[in-house]
N, C-alpha and C positions, 0 to 999 in steps of 0.2 A: 720675932716677928715684930716688935717694934720697932726695935731699928734696921733691919731691913728697910720696913715702909721709909721712917725717916731716912737711910741713902737713895733708897728712890725717888722719895720727894726731891732733896736737896740737888741730886743729878740733873731730875727734867726739869727744873726753875734756871738753876744753873744752863744747861743749853736751851730753852728760850730767852733766858737775858742773851743771849749770843745770836742768835738767828734772828730775833728781832730787833737787835740793835747796834750789831755790828754792821760797819758799811759792806756793802752787799760787793762782791769780786766782780773786775770789766773784763777780764779775759776772756771770757766766751757768753753767749748765749744760753749756754748750756747748763753753765754752773748758776746765772742769776737763777734761774726755771729751778734749777736743782734747791734753792734756798727755799724760791717763793712755793713750790710742790710743799717742798718742805711742812709748811704749816699745815699741811693737814697731818702728816702724820705725828707731832710736836702736840698739837693740841688734843689729838686721840689721846696720847699719852697725860695731857696735862686734864684731859677727866678723869682718868684715874686719880687722881692729886687731891682735886676739888671731892669729887665723893668717898674717898679716906676720910675727907677735913668734915665733912658735910655728916655722912655718917656716924663720924663721933660725936657730934652733939648730941645728945639726949632725950633731948625735946622733940627731934627729928624722925618720928617713929613711921611714918608712911612712904610706902616704897617711892610710888607716882613723885609724891613731893619735894627728896632729893633728887630724883634726875632731873625734875622741873628748876629748881634752886643749882645743878652742874650747869644744864643750858644758860641759862639767866646768866651765874656767874663769869661761865664760860665766854658768852658774846662780848659782855660788860669788860672783862679783860682783851682781849679781841676789839673791841671801838678804842679802848685808851690806848692799848700798843701802839696800832693807826695811827693815830693822835700824836701820841710822843714821838713817832720813827721823825718827825719834821727836824729839832730839835738832836738830829744826829745824820743830818743831811740822807735820810731818805723817803720817801715818798709816801703820803698811805696811799693805799690801790683796796680798792673796793675790790676785787678778784683776788687778792691777799684775807679779805676777810669772807670772802666765799670759802677759800680754803679752809681757815678756820672754824668755821661753820658746820661743812661736812668733815672734819677730824672730831670735830666734839660728837656729830649724829653716831659715827664711826665707835669713838670710844664708849657714849652710853649704849648702842647695842651690842659691842663688847661687855660691858659689865653688868647689862641685863641677863644676856647668857650665860655670865657665870653664875649668878647669882639663883638663876632658875633651874641650873641643872646640881644643886643641891637638891632638889624637887625631881628629878629623871624626868621634864620632858619635854624630852629630845628632839620630838619634830619643833619644836619653839624654839630651841636652843639652835639647832642647826639654822631657822630662817632668821632668827637674830644676828649670829653668826654671817651668815652672805649676807645681811642688810648689813651691815659692819663692814666687811669687806668690799663692799658696792661702793659704799660712801669714802671709803679711802681710794679707790680705782678712779675713781671721780673724782676727788681729789689731785693726784699725781696724774691725771689724765694729758696734762698739756706737757706734762715732761715726757710724758712715753710719747706721746705727737709728733713731741721735738725732738726726739732723738731718733723717731724713723725718715724725719727730714733730713739730720744728717747723713744717714744713712744712704738715701735717695740721692742728696748733692755728692755725696763721694762718691757714688757711683754713676756718674750720669759726667763726673770730672773727664776730660777738659771744659766741659759745658760751664762758664763762672754761672749765667744764669739763662733759664728757662722759663721763658713769660707765660708758656702754656701749662706747667705744671705747678702743682700749689706746694712743694716743697719749696720753693725759689721765695714765692709770699711771707717765710716764716722767717726770712732775713734781709727780706725790702721792708722803707723806708719812704713815705708818700713823702715829700713835701710841697704843699702847693701842687699839688700834681696828681691822675686819676689818671687808670687803665679804662680806655670801652670797651665797651663787651665784645665786642666783634673783632677778626681778624684779617685781616686783609692781605691776602697772595702778590708779591711782587713777581719780578718775573725767575729769582732763584731762591727765594727763601719768605717767608709768612714774616710778614712782623705784626708787630701790636700794638694798636691807635695807642697815647698818651697827649693826654690833655695839662699842660702845663699853661695853670694859671697865670694870672695878675698875682706878682710879690715880689718879695726882694730874689729870691733864688731857689724857684719852683724846680725843682729836679725829684729825682728817681734815686735811692742810696741800697746798695746792698751792705748793708752794715759789717756784713759777716762773709768771704769769700772761703771756698777751696783754700790755704794759704800758700800750697806751694807750688808757684809760679816757675819753679827754677829749671827745668828739662823745658820750658819752648822758649819759642824764639819771637812769637805775636801775638796780640790782641786782635781779636775780628768782630763786629759785625756790622749790620745794614741797617743806614736810616731814610726812611723815605715819606719826601715831604710831597705834600700837596699845594702847600702855600706859592704865593705868583712873587714873593721875594726870599731872598737867601735869610735863613736863620741861624744866628750864631750860637752856637753849645759851645758848651766847658763839660768837655771830659775829667776827672781828679782821680788819682790813687793813690793810696796813701797803706803803708805796712803799720804791725806793731808799736814801729818806735818812734811814732807820728806825733812831734810835738805843738801842733797844729797849728805853727808855721805856715804862711804861704811857702816861704821857699824849703819848706821841709816833704816834699810832695814834688807827686808830676802835676802838670797841667800843661792840658793842651787846648787849644781854643780850634772847636771844627766849626767850617763855614759849610751849614747847610746848605744845598740848591733845589731848587726845584726838580723831584725826581726822583731815582733811587742813587743814594751817597754808600760807597762801599770806605768801611772805617778799619785800614792794619796800621797798630799799632808795635811798632818796633820792641821788643820789651829792653833790647840792650838802651832805649834812650830813659825809659823808666826805670831803671835803674840808676841810672846818671844825673836822674831829674833832681835831688836833694844839695844845698849848695853847698854842706859842709859835710856828708858822707856818700854813701852810696844806699838806696832804697835795699832793701831787703826783701829780695821776690821769690825766697823758702819760707817766709813770712808777709804776704799781704794782707791786708787786713780789709779794705773798705773798697769800691767804685762808685762813683757817682756820678751822674749827669746832669746836667741842670742849666736852665734860659737863664742871665742876667737882669732882670727888673725889668721882666717885656710887658709893652703897655696895654694888653691885649691879650687872651688865650690861645695858646701858639699850640697847636696839633702834629704829630709826629707819629710814625710810625717806627719803631724798636724791632729791631731781629735779635733773636737767641744772642748771648755772647760767648764767645769762645775760645779757645786756646789752639795756637798751633807750634 
């Protein structure tokens, strides 16, 4: 039994070091969220390891004292690991800390349920197991929500962005820009007002799109402008191979005139845009719409973005 416990402890500690300190994968939001949500499961297991060590201390005989020490040590480790992650190019995150605490609470509930099982206190055991499962569920809920958004995104394809649907905002980043609440009906489609505030490149970014555009010919959307003057808007599209250089992506200047502007982008031009290669339309990674250094906030209505 001692050997088994040592193996369990060593495995948990190795997994802990790997999950907390290895660089996060950047291939997709889902993998990143899997790592983040893994904090909950990891700290639930870690609570068992800490409890074994605390229980082995002969002078700690009180059950509640042991549970309190497990929680105290676990939270201290969670705070310490978040602080140390800055040295391995990982950002400290309050959300990760919450996940750690939920994991610790889940582990303590399961430990308490196991201890009570010896006394056949069935109702209390069931209540503790349910509570432990609840804490685990809360910790992994962001991963479940993101997974559902992936399913909705795939179902909506060839719509690339539906600004009237919650799933789009899982993949959307706003840089010095904000969506306003009201929706305006243009002559053909609904447009969603966006305010581009003052900044260097205020814009909206789809950080991860449904990737395979290879079976389509056009990217289409509408821009509605109530401004008296024309506005210069830039459309940027890049694939997974993008090297962050201007010449390695598709860039198009859009002159947005007062009224309704229909934007039709031939995808063969997108594919030929990089200077030294073809943009991979089977692995598109992101779409960005931005205004370059506006002198004052600019409001534009943006429709859903889709392929044809």
